[in-house]
C-alpha positions, 0 to 999 in steps of 0.5 A, a space after each residue: 817632383 823635378 818640375 818643382 826643382 826646375 821652377 825654384 831654380 828658374 826663380 833663383 836665376 831670375 832673382 840673381 839677375 835682378 839683384 845684380 841690376 839693383 846693386 849696380 843702380 845703387 852704385 851709380 846713385 851719384 853718377 851724372 845722367 845715369 838711368 836705372 835698369 830693371 829686368 823684364 821677367 816673363 813666366 813660362 806657360 802655366 799648367 792647369 791641374 785636374 784630379 783624375 782617378 778616385 772612387 765613385 760617389 764624387 760630388 758633382 764637379 764644377 768647371 772653373 767658370 761655374 759650368 756644371 760638368 757631367 757626372 761619371 758615366 755608368 760603368 767608368 771608374 773615373 771621369 774623362 780628363 776634360 770632366 775631371 775637377 780642377 785642382 788649380 794652376 801650376 806655375 813652371 817658372 820665370 826667365 829674364 827676357 831682357 833689361 829695360 832702362 828707364 829714360 825718365 827725366 832725372 833731377 837737375 842740380 845747379 853747379 854754376 860751371 858754364 861747361 856743365 849742361 843738362 837736358 830738360 826733356 827727351 833726347 841725348 847729347 852726341 859724342 865723337 868717340 874712337 868707336 863711333 858716335 855715342 849718346 849720353 845725358 851726362 853733361 859734365 863737359 870740359 875743354 880739351 887741349 885744342 879748345 874743343 868741348 869734350 866729356 871727361 873721357 876726352 870724347 868731343 861733343 858734336 854740334 850740328 856741323 861737327 865737333 864744337 870748338 870754343 877755344 881756350 879763352 873767352 866766356 862760353 854761353 849756351 842758349 836753351 836751343 843749344 846754340 853756343 856763343 863765345 864772347 857773344 859770337 856764335 860758334 855752333 849749335 849742339 847736336 841733340 837727338 832723340 829716338 822713337 824707342 831708346 830701349 830698342 835702338 840703344 844699348 848701354 856702354 858703361 854707366 852713361 854712354 849709349 851705343 846705337 844698335 843696327 838700324 837705329 835712326 836718330 831724330 830731332 829732339 822736339 821741345 828739349 831745352 838746354 840748361 847751362 850751369 846744371 847737371 842731371 842727376 841719376 834716376 835711382 831712388 835710394 830708399 825704393 832701391 834699398 827696399 827692393 834689394 831686401 825683397 829680392 834677397 829674401 825671394 832668392 833665399 826662399 827659392 834657394 831653400 826650396 831647391 835645397 829641400 828638393 835636393 835633400 828629398 831626392 838624396 833620401 829617395 835615392 838612398 832608400 831605393 838603393 837599399 831595396 
């Protein structure tokens, strides 16, 4: 009986994690460059139940694959376990193996701001932060007090030859290949990198920053274009997320009712045994 309690409890824990992720996704539906997260669930090993015991005269049992099984040998009061009829599989619960981030392309939105940049294709902008190099798809850039291109937190945008300084005056133009011009003069080229396995080499820091894990190797982002005056939107689909949120809430409540039922049954059993 406790096996069912543990199975239901594992379902509650898994759904709680998924609810938290889905809620966070919805909270960032308007966040520039945000990538939606999903939990990866893995089932515990499934048990195969067989009926054992019982009186003689059982009908000829069949193997699940349709193979005929021998009848009970004369003189035995029950079938050997391997020859007992199959009742069916029994699940033993699930657990969250990890969180998967979908790095699919988000919708592009025109802003008209020359310092707003978006990436069309795979890859990330590189930022110089106090904690080291970080990566992002959020291209809402500004100029800091020294005329360097920076994000809204003040982290400077890295170019191929270091942070890109465009000055506090002049018209900034960015080519599709990431080259940066000020009043027609070349001042640098954006450093745009990609990873062979972003989920295995990067981890989220906040909503839009990504930190490299140990052993991560940035690669050149082939075929990626830079769109000036545009921003990449979040990959969260509002309607789908709301529907999924309702489903997760109902699944959590169902597991909760099972746990409560087991708890009440155990409580009744203990009280009954105590009267004996």
